[in-house]
C-alpha positions in Angstrom: 74.1 -93.9 -40.4 74.0 -92.0 -43.5 70.6 -90.5 -45.2 69.8 -93.8 -48.0 70.2 -96.4 -45.0 68.2 -93.5 -42.5 65.4 -93.0 -45.7 65.3 -97.1 -46.4 64.6 -98.1 -42.3 62.1 -95.3 -42.5 60.3 -96.6 -45.1 60.2 -100.0 -43.8 59.0 -98.8 -41.0 55.8 -97.2 -42.7 54.7 -99.9 -44.4 55.0 -101.9 -41.3 53.0 -99.4 -38.8 50.2 -98.9 -41.8 50.3 -102.1 -43.2 49.7 -103.6 -39.6 46.5 -100.5 -39.7 45.1 -101.7 -42.9 45.1 -105.3 -41.7 43.4 -104.5 -38.3 41.5 -102.3 -39.9 39.6 -105.4 -42.4 40.1 -107.5 -39.5 37.9 -105.3 -37.3 35.1 -105.7 -39.7 34.7 -108.9 -39.8 33.7 -108.5 -36.0 30.8 -105.7 -36.4 27.3 -106.6 -35.8 24.6 -106.0 -38.0 21.6 -106.0 -35.9 20.4 -109.2 -36.8 18.8 -112.2 -34.2 21.2 -114.0 -32.6 22.8 -116.8 -34.7 21.8 -114.6 -37.6 24.7 -112.8 -37.9 26.0 -112.9 -41.8 29.9 -112.8 -42.1 30.5 -109.2 -44.2 32.0 -109.6 -47.1 33.5 -106.7 -49.0 33.1 -105.9 -52.8 37.2 -106.6 -54.1 37.7 -104.2 -56.7 36.6 -101.5 -54.3 38.8 -102.4 -51.3 42.1 -103.1 -53.4 40.9 -99.3 -54.8 40.5 -98.1 -50.7 44.3 -99.6 -49.7 45.9 -97.7 -52.4 44.1 -95.3 -51.9 44.7 -95.4 -47.9 48.7 -96.3 -48.7 49.1 -93.1 -51.3 47.8 -90.9 -48.5 49.5 -92.5 -45.8 53.2 -92.1 -47.4 52.3 -88.3 -47.8 51.6 -88.1 -44.0 54.6 -90.2 -42.8 57.0 -87.8 -45.0 55.3 -84.9 -44.1 56.3 -86.5 -39.8 59.4 -86.8 -40.7 59.8 -83.4 -41.8 58.1 -82.1 -38.7 55.6 -80.0 -40.4 52.5 -82.1 -40.8 49.9 -80.4 -42.2 47.1 -79.4 -40.3 43.9 -80.7 -40.4 40.8 -78.9 -41.3 38.6 -80.8 -39.1 37.1 -78.3 -36.2 37.8 -81.2 -33.7 41.8 -80.1 -34.3 41.5 -76.7 -35.1 42.9 -74.8 -31.9 46.2 -73.5 -31.8 47.4 -76.1 -29.2 46.9 -78.7 -32.5 48.6 -76.1 -34.7 51.7 -75.3 -32.5 52.2 -79.1 -31.6 53.4 -81.2 -34.8 53.3 -84.6 -32.7 49.4 -84.0 -31.7 48.9 -82.3 -35.3 50.1 -85.8 -36.7 48.1 -87.8 -34.6 44.8 -85.8 -35.8 45.6 -86.3 -39.2 46.7 -90.3 -39.0 43.2 -90.8 -37.0 41.0 -88.7 -39.7 42.7 -90.7 -42.3 41.7 -94.2 -40.7 38.1 -92.8 -40.2 38.0 -91.8 -43.9 39.3 -95.3 -44.9 37.1 -97.5 -42.5 33.8 -95.3 -43.9 35.6 -96.5 -47.1 35.6 -100.2 -46.0 31.7 -99.4 -44.5 30.9 -98.6 -48.4 32.5 -101.5 -49.5 30.3 -104.3 -48.1 28.6 -106.5 -50.5 24.7 -106.2 -49.1 21.4 -104.7 -48.2 20.8 -101.4 -48.3 19.5 -101.3 -44.9 22.6 -103.6 -43.4 25.2 -101.1 -44.9 23.4 -98.1 -43.4 22.8 -100.3 -40.0 27.2 -100.7 -40.7 28.1 -97.2 -41.5 26.4 -95.8 -38.0 28.2 -98.5 -36.2 31.4 -97.2 -37.4 30.6 -93.6 -37.3 29.6 -94.3 -33.5 33.2 -96.2 -33.4 34.9 -92.9 -35.5 33.5 -90.0 -33.1 34.2 -92.1 -30.1 37.4 -92.7 -31.3 38.9 -89.3 -32.2 42.2 -88.3 -29.7 40.4 -84.6 -29.5 38.1 -87.2 -26.5 41.1 -87.6 -24.4 43.1 -85.8 -22.4 46.5 -87.6 -23.1 45.6 -86.5 -26.6 44.0 -83.3 -26.9 46.7 -80.9 -27.5 44.4 -78.0 -26.7 42.9 -79.6 -23.6 46.8 -79.9 -22.6 47.3 -76.3 -23.2 44.8 -74.9 -21.4 45.8 -76.8 -18.4 49.5 -75.8 -18.3 48.1 -71.8 -18.5 45.7 -72.1 -15.8 48.0 -74.4 -13.6 45.6 -77.4 -13.4 43.1 -75.6 -12.5 41.3 -76.2 -15.9 41.1 -79.9 -15.0 39.5 -79.1 -11.3 36.9 -77.5 -13.1 36.5 -80.8 -15.6 36.2 -82.8 -12.8 33.5 -80.6 -10.9 31.7 -80.7 -14.2 31.8 -84.2 -15.4 30.2 -84.7 -11.2 27.8 -82.3 -11.5 26.8 -83.6 -15.3 26.2 -87.6 -13.1 24.0 -86.0 -10.4 21.8 -84.4 -12.8 21.8 -87.8 -15.0 22.7 -86.3 -18.8 25.6 -84.3 -20.3 25.4 -80.0 -20.0 24.9 -78.6 -23.3 24.1 -75.1 -21.7 24.0 -73.6 -18.6 20.8 -74.9 -17.6 20.9 -72.4 -14.0 20.0 -69.9 -16.5 16.8 -70.8 -17.7 13.2 -71.3 -16.0 10.3 -72.1 -17.9 7.9 -69.2 -17.2 10.5 -66.6 -16.9 13.0 -66.5 -19.7 11.9 -69.4 -21.8 7.5 -70.0 -22.1 6.4 -66.5 -21.4 4.0 -65.9 -23.9 0.3 -64.4 -21.2 -2.2 -66.8 -21.0 -4.0 -69.7 -18.9 -4.5 -72.8 -18.6 -8.5 -73.6 -19.0 -8.9 -77.5 -19.0 -6.9 -80.1 -17.6 -7.0 -84.1 -17.8 -4.6 -86.6 -16.5 -2.9 -86.6 -20.3 -2.5 -82.7 -21.2 -3.3 -78.6 -20.4 -5.1 -77.0 -22.9 -3.4 -73.0 -22.7 -5.5 -70.7 -23.9 -3.1 -67.2 -24.8 -4.2 -63.7 -24.4 -5.0 -61.4 -27.6 -2.7 -58.9 -28.6 -4.9 -57.8 -31.2 -8.4 -56.4 -31.1 -9.6 -58.7 -33.0 -9.7 -62.1 -33.3 -10.5 -64.8 -36.4 -13.7 -66.5 -35.3 -12.3 -69.7 -36.0 -10.0 -70.7 -33.0 -6.3 -72.3 -33.5 -4.8 -75.4 -31.5 -1.5 -76.3 -31.7 -0.4 -80.1 -30.8 2.9 -80.6 -30.3 5.1 -83.4 -29.6 4.4 -85.4 -26.9 8.0 -86.2 -26.9 9.1 -83.2 -25.7 8.0 -80.1 -24.2 5.7 -77.8 -26.0 8.0 -74.9 -25.5 10.0 -75.1 -28.2 7.1 -72.7 -30.1 7.6 -70.5 -27.3 11.3 -70.0 -26.2 11.4 -66.0 -26.7 9.5 -63.7 -27.4 11.2 -62.9 -30.6 11.3 -66.5 -32.5 8.0 -67.4 -30.8 5.5 -69.8 -33.5 3.2 -69.0 -30.7 2.5 -65.3 -30.3 2.9 -65.1 -33.8 0.1 -66.6 -34.5 -1.8 -64.8 -31.8 0.2 -61.7 -33.5 -2.0 -62.3 -36.2 -5.0 -62.6 -34.9 -5.6 -66.3 -34.1 -7.4 -67.4 -31.0 -4.8 -69.2 -30.3 -4.9 -72.5 -27.5 -2.1 -75.0 -27.5 -1.7 -78.1 -25.7 0.5 -79.4 -23.1 1.5 -83.0 -22.7 1.7 -84.0 -18.8 5.2 -86.0 -18.4 4.5 -89.3 -17.3 5.3 -91.0 -14.0 4.6 -94.3 -13.2 0.8 -93.5 -12.8 1.0 -93.7 -16.2 3.0 -96.0 -17.7 -0.3 -97.8 -19.1 -1.3 -95.7 -21.1 -1.7 -96.3 -25.0 -1.6 -94.9 -28.6 -5.6 -94.6 -28.2 -5.0 -92.6 -25.3 -3.3 -90.1 -26.7 -5.7 -89.9 -29.5 -9.3 -89.7 -27.8 -8.0 -88.0 -24.2 -5.3 -85.9 -26.2 -6.3 -84.8 -29.6 -10.0 -85.2 -30.1 -10.9 -84.3 -26.1 -8.1 -80.7 -27.1 -10.4 -80.4 -29.9 -13.8 -80.8 -28.2 -13.1 -78.5 -25.7 -11.8 -75.7 -27.7 -14.8 -76.2 -29.6 -16.9 -75.7 -26.4 -15.1 -72.4 -25.2 -15.2 -70.7 -28.7 -18.5 -71.5 -29.6 -17.5 -72.6 -32.9 -18.5 -75.7 -35.0 -15.1 -76.0 -36.4 -11.7 -75.0 -36.1 -7.8 -75.0 -37.2 -5.5 -76.9 -36.2 -1.9 -77.6 -36.0 0.3 -81.0 -35.5 4.1 -80.4 -35.3 6.4 -83.8 -35.2 4.7 -86.8 -33.3 2.0 -84.4 -32.3 1.2 -84.3 -36.2 1.2 -88.3 -36.5 -1.4 -88.2 -33.1 -3.4 -85.3 -35.1 -3.8 -87.6 -38.5 -4.8 -90.2 -36.0 -7.5 -87.9 -34.8 -8.9 -87.2 -38.0 -9.3 -90.4 -39.4 -11.1 -91.4 -36.1 -13.2 -88.2 -36.6 -13.9 -88.8 -40.2 -14.5 -92.9 -39.3 -17.7 -91.6 -36.8 -18.9 -88.9 -39.5 -17.7 -85.8 -37.3 -15.7 -82.6 -39.0 -14.6 -81.0 -36.6 -11.5 -79.1 -38.0 -12.0 -76.9 -40.6 -7.4 -77.1 -42.0 -4.8 -79.1 -40.8 -1.3 -77.8 -40.9 1.7 -80.8 -40.2 4.5 -79.0 -39.7 7.3 -81.7 -40.0 4.8 -84.3 -39.5 5.9 -88.6 -40.6 2.5 -89.8 -42.1 4.1 -92.3 -44.3 6.6 -93.9 -42.9 8.4 -94.9 -46.1 11.8 -93.1 -45.8 12.3 -92.3 -41.7 16.0 -91.6 -42.2 18.8 -92.6 -40.1 16.0 -93.4 -37.4 15.6 -96.7 -39.6 18.9 -98.2 -38.3 17.3 -98.7 -34.3 14.1 -100.9 -36.2 13.5 -104.2 -37.2 11.2 -106.8 -36.2 13.2 -108.3 -32.9 14.7 -104.3 -31.9 10.5 -103.7 -31.4 9.7 -107.2 -29.6 12.2 -106.6 -27.3 10.8 -103.5 -26.5 6.7 -104.9 -27.0 7.8 -107.6 -24.3 9.6 -105.0 -22.1 7.0 -102.1 -22.0 4.1 -102.9 -24.2 1.8 -104.0 -21.3 3.1 -100.9 -19.0 6.4 -99.7 -18.1 7.9 -96.5 -18.9 10.7 -94.9 -22.1 12.6 -92.4 -20.5 12.7 -89.6 -22.0 16.7 -89.4 -21.3 17.2 -92.5 -23.4 15.5 -90.9 -26.0 17.5 -87.7 -25.3 20.4 -89.8 -25.6 19.4 -91.4 -28.8 19.1 -88.5 -30.8 21.9 -86.8 -29.5 24.0 -89.4 -31.1 22.4 -89.0 -34.2 25.2 -86.2 -34.7 27.7 -87.3 -31.7 30.1 -85.0 -32.8 27.8 -81.8 -32.5 26.0 -83.0 -29.2 27.8 -85.0 -28.0 31.6 -85.2 -27.9 32.4 -81.3 -28.6 29.9 -80.8 -25.0 32.7 -83.9 -23.7 35.7 -82.3 -24.5 34.6 -78.3 -23.2 33.3 -79.7 -20.1 35.6 -82.4 -18.8 38.5 -81.3 -20.5 38.5 -78.0 -20.9 36.8 -77.3 -17.6 34.4 -75.3 -19.6 30.7 -73.9 -18.8 28.9 -74.2 -22.2 27.4 -70.8 -22.9 23.7 -70.0 -22.6 21.6 -71.2 -25.2 17.6 -71.6 -24.5 17.1 -74.4 -27.7 19.8 -76.8 -25.8 17.8 -75.8 -23.0 15.0 -77.2 -24.3 16.9 -79.8 -25.1 18.0 -81.4 -22.1 14.4 -81.1 -20.3 13.4 -84.4 -21.8 10.1 -86.3 -21.5 9.0 -89.9 -20.6 6.7 -91.6 -22.7 4.3 -94.5 -21.4 5.9 -98.3 -22.6 2.7 -99.1 -24.8 1.9 -95.9 -26.6 6.2 -96.6 -27.1 6.0 -100.0 -28.3 2.5 -100.1 -30.7 3.9 -96.8 -32.1 6.7 -98.4 -32.7 5.7 -101.4 -34.2 2.8 -100.2 -36.4 4.3 -96.6 -37.7 8.0 -97.2 -38.1 8.2 -100.2 -38.4 5.3 -101.6 -40.1 3.9 -98.3 -41.8 0.1 -99.3 -41.2 -1.1 -95.8 -41.6 -1.0 -95.2 -44.8 -3.3 -98.8 -45.3 -6.6 -98.3 -45.5 -8.3 -99.6 -42.8 -5.6 -101.8 -41.4 -5.2 -99.8 -38.3 -8.2 -99.9 -35.7 -7.5 -96.9 -33.6 -9.8 -95.9 -30.6 -12.0 -98.6 -31.8 -12.3 -97.1 -35.2 -11.6 -98.5 -38.6 -9.2 -95.9 -39.6 -8.2 -94.6 -43.6 -6.8 -91.8 -44.5 -8.4 -91.2 -47.5 -11.2 -90.0 -45.7 -9.7 -87.2 -44.2 -10.6 -84.8 -46.8 -9.9 -81.2 -45.4 -7.3 -78.8 -46.6 -3.9 -78.8 -45.7 -0.3 -77.1 -44.9 2.3 -79.4 -45.0 5.6 -78.1 -44.3 9.2 -79.9 -44.4 12.7 -79.0 -43.9 15.1 -79.9 -46.6 18.0 -81.0 -44.6 15.9 -82.8 -41.4 17.5 -85.7 -40.3 13.9 -86.7 -38.1 11.7 -86.6 -40.3 13.4 -86.2 -43.8 12.2 -84.2 -46.9 11.3 -86.7 -48.9 8.8 -88.5 -45.8 7.7 -84.9 -45.7 6.4 -84.6 -49.2 5.3 -88.0 -49.1 1.6 -86.8 -46.8 0.8 -85.1 -50.3 0.1 -88.0 -52.0 -1.5 -89.8 -48.5 -3.8 -86.8 -48.1 -7.0 -86.1 -50.3 -8.2 -83.1 -49.5 -6.7 -79.6 -51.3 -2.7 -79.0 -50.0 -0.1 -76.7 -50.2 3.2 -78.1 -49.7 6.2 -75.5 -48.6 9.7 -76.8 -48.2 12.4 -74.7 -45.7 15.9 -74.8 -45.2 18.0 -76.0 -42.2 16.9 -78.5 -40.1 13.8 -80.1 -38.0 13.5 -77.6 -35.2 15.8 -74.6 -37.4 14.0 -74.7 -40.1 9.9 -74.3 -38.0 11.3 -72.3 -35.6 12.7 -69.2 -37.9 10.4 -66.4 -37.4 10.4 -63.5 -40.3 11.5 -60.9 -38.5 15.7 -62.3 -38.6 15.3 -62.4 -42.5 17.1 -65.6 -42.3 17.1 -68.7 -44.5 14.4 -68.9 -47.1 11.5 -71.3 -48.2 11.1 -73.1 -51.5 7.1 -73.0 -53.2 5.6 -74.2 -56.3 3.6 -71.7 -57.2 1.3 -73.7 -60.1 0.4 -75.7 -56.4 0.9 -78.9 -58.4 1.7 -82.0 -56.3 3.9 -84.6 -58.5 4.8 -88.0 -57.0 8.1 -87.2 -56.1 9.6 -84.4 -54.2 12.4 -84.4 -56.9 9.4 -83.7 -59.8 8.2 -81.0 -57.2 11.3 -79.0 -56.8 11.7 -78.9 -61.2 9.1 -75.8 -61.0 9.5 -74.2 -57.0 10.8 -71.2 -56.7 13.6 -70.3 -53.9 12.2 -67.1 -51.4 14.6 -64.9 -49.2 13.6 -65.6 -45.6 11.0 -67.5 -43.3 7.8 -69.4 -44.7 5.7 -68.0 -41.7 4.3 -65.8 -43.5 3.1 -67.6 -46.4 1.7 -69.7 -43.2 0.0 -67.2 -41.9 -1.6 -65.6 -45.2 -2.9 -69.5 -46.1 -4.3 -70.3 -42.3 -6.2 -66.3 -42.4 -7.8 -68.2 -45.4 -9.8 -71.0 -44.0 -10.6 -68.6 -39.9 -13.3 -66.7 -41.0 -14.4 -63.4 -40.3 -13.0 -61.2 -37.9 -14.5 -61.1 -34.3 -14.2 -58.6 -31.1 -11.6 -60.8 -28.7 -12.7 -62.3 -25.9 -12.1 -60.2 -22.9 -11.3 -63.1 -20.3 -9.8 -66.8 -20.3 -12.1 -69.7 -20.9 -15.6 -70.2 -20.7 -18.3 -70.0 -17.9 -17.4 -71.7 -14.7 -16.8 -75.4 -16.3 -13.7 -73.5 -18.3 -12.4 -70.8 -16.1 -8.2 -70.1 -15.8 -6.6 -72.5 -13.5 -3.1 -71.2 -13.0 -1.3 -68.6 -15.1 0.5 -70.1 -18.9 3.0 -72.1 -19.0 0.7 -74.4 -15.6 2.6 -76.7 -14.2 2.3 -80.0 -16.5 5.5 -78.3 -18.6 7.4 -77.6 -15.2 7.9 -81.4 -14.5 11.0 -82.8 -14.8 12.2 -86.6 -15.8 
């Protein structure tokens, strides 16, 4: 067969193969579920002009790829999943990876071409992204050239170790993101010295030992999220926000939420506000003797704190002098990628399932959050742990991330409906919490609002929106990075940046705020510390003992036993 005939045959094969692939892609889109109620799933309609453009682009790129394949030298993909020597030295594997990436780009293009409302399109994009991530050839031993290369080099030992890793993770109930055997709460994470001075069935209150001869007369209370354990704020001495606050002369207290078991499955949002945040505020007042305290809420802890402040305001009480909100949702208009999960049908299902009792398992929540970034937080560990037989390196943050916490069902269901679905917190008088009609317009204390620019849990626009809801004197700061790395950014590291608007103006939108904001290198902690000192009163002699008298004596050393309870 001459070269022209060979080329004609190859071209025909190309047209057949990639033409069929294109048709399958189109057909698959007609079967995508959009999370609508049963019997009400609309047929997906694709914009014809976008489909035409996508088809032309697909065939053009596929043609180039086909030619590279015929020449035996397909271009190495830039994607890090295919970056190893095993891929580079295997033209067949390289071609497979390149084909996968082409199909992935095309499928995402089709998702964007769907003619529908923005929320449905976001759900379709999310579903397609999950499917694409799962179907990567790197996820399967039969196609992963790098894993095959390692298996040959180790004479099968990597496969044997991978199976052992898989069995280990099946027993523990989650994929290992780090070598968890190297960490222990209270030994090499959560090590700031302190003592538990109060506890009830929902939380322990930790008081930390002063590191300065004098402390500010107004104590400082941190309320972390109850969907995670508090020690994200105290991983290591060098990056501990808790230790930093203590070093700044703040008499520091922290709420350590209990990891709920079946005995707490009936607990509600009201319980966490009344017997959690408000109770902690009252106890800190009693221990310190101060008429007012300063408080900080992080993530869901900030939402709980905002509710507590609104309840106290409705009761005519004013025990908190200032509040700090770190990556906190108060206005739930923009909930980012989490919005794909929230609709009436989903919330009703959770209400029926656990609204009157039951438990939202921490591992289920952790898995959901991991699949928001599947390539970084799921599949890379599947490949490393099971296909290559590797042990992930020690990383305290990922140890914390795997140390999941349950949520009482009634708490969770109420939170979904009233916050995420109906955004009732910003509607004056709409919510009754702890027996009070609440109105954030009555929470007139000064607040420090922090948001992370790349946060996918609390989008930066949503963090900024708090400034338009809370009526008191406000300071807004935007930090670089995401939900965790943006917050946990100690000054000594000299990393990242933060943005401040010198004139203090807070226009209606973040974009307008950014027009007048200036970038500052390094951590936002120093700015916040200066602001907090301005609300902390004079300095007094540091206490010599934990707690106060016989009523609030040291129960056990920090970090306490609540935080050590596993799900």
